[in-house]
C-alpha positions in Angstrom: 1.0 -6.8 -15.8 2.8 -4.7 -18.4 1.3 -1.2 -17.8 0.6 -1.5 -14.0 3.9 -3.3 -13.4 5.7 -0.3 -14.8 3.9 2.1 -12.5 4.6 -0.2 -9.5 8.3 -0.3 -10.3 8.4 3.5 -10.7 6.8 3.8 -7.3 9.5 1.5 -5.8 6.9 -0.8 -4.1 8.2 -3.2 -1.6 6.5 -6.5 -2.3 5.6 -8.7 0.7 4.3 -12.3 0.6 2.6 -12.5 4.0 2.9 -16.3 4.0 6.7 -16.3 3.5 9.0 -15.6 6.4 11.9 -14.7 4.1 9.7 -12.3 2.1 8.6 -10.5 5.3 12.3 -10.3 6.5 13.3 -8.9 3.2 10.6 -6.3 3.4 11.7 -5.2 6.9 15.3 -4.9 5.6 14.1 -2.8 2.6 12.1 -0.5 4.9 15.2 -0.1 7.1 17.4 0.6 4.1 15.0 3.2 2.5 14.1 4.9 5.8 17.7 5.4 6.8 18.9 6.8 3.5 18.2 10.3 2.1 18.3 9.0 -1.5 14.8 7.7 -1.3 11.5 9.6 -0.9 9.6 9.1 2.3 7.9 5.8 2.7 4.2 5.2 2.7 3.4 2.1 4.5 0.1 0.4 5.1 0.9 -1.3 8.5 -2.4 -3.1 8.5 -0.9 -5.1 5.6 -3.9 -4.4 3.3 -6.6 -2.0 2.6 -10.2 -2.2 3.8 -13.6 -0.7 3.1 -12.8 1.9 5.8 -15.5 0.9 8.2 -13.1 -0.3 10.8 -9.4 -0.4 11.7 -7.8 -3.9 11.7 -4.7 -5.0 13.6 -1.4 -3.5 12.6 1.4 -5.7 11.5 4.7 -5.2 13.3 7.0 -5.2 10.3 6.4 -1.5 9.5 7.4 -0.5 13.0 10.5 -2.8 13.5 13.0 -0.3 12.0 12.2 2.1 14.9 12.0 5.3 12.9 9.4 8.0 13.7 6.0 7.4 12.3 3.5 10.0 11.0 0.0 8.6 11.1 -2.2 9.5 8.1 -5.7 8.6 7.2 -6.4 8.1 3.5 -10.0 8.1 2.3 -11.4 7.6 -1.2 -14.8 9.3 -1.3 -16.8 7.9 -4.2 -20.2 8.2 -5.9 -20.3 5.1 -8.2 -17.4 2.8 -7.3 -15.6 2.2 -4.0 -11.9 1.9 -4.9 -10.8 0.6 -1.5 -10.3 -2.9 -2.9 -13.0 -4.9 -1.2 -13.6 -8.4 -2.5 -12.8 -8.0 -6.2 -9.9 -8.9 -8.4 -7.0 -6.5 -9.2 -8.0 -6.5 -12.9 -11.6 -5.5 -12.1 -10.4 -2.9 -9.6 -8.0 -1.3 -12.1 -10.6 -1.4 -14.9 -13.3 0.3 -12.7 -10.8 2.9 -11.5 -9.6 3.7 -15.0 -13.1 3.9 -16.5 -14.6 6.1 -13.7 -14.8 9.8 -14.6 -13.4 11.0 -11.2 -11.3 9.3 -8.6 -10.9 11.3 -5.4 -8.6 10.9 -2.5 -8.4 12.8 0.8 
């Protein structure tokens, strides 16, 4: 994804393949490395491992908490009028198209 991939790299996203043990281990090591070093901005983690429609809280995955650093809980909401951008059951391409063509995208 040429355009989106550039944004993802700039945000320093830590990729995780949930079905790969080595990928999960690598993600935990990256979290430890970035959380323990002042060179990186603070980490934003989604410990549920995904996003939901916001109607319920799903089980947290342990990987985000393994490094043992203090955690500041935050709730992120995306109020909307026409398009719910909280992922749902659509493809990434459709999600990005709908977000980029919506007049306003709000976040609280």
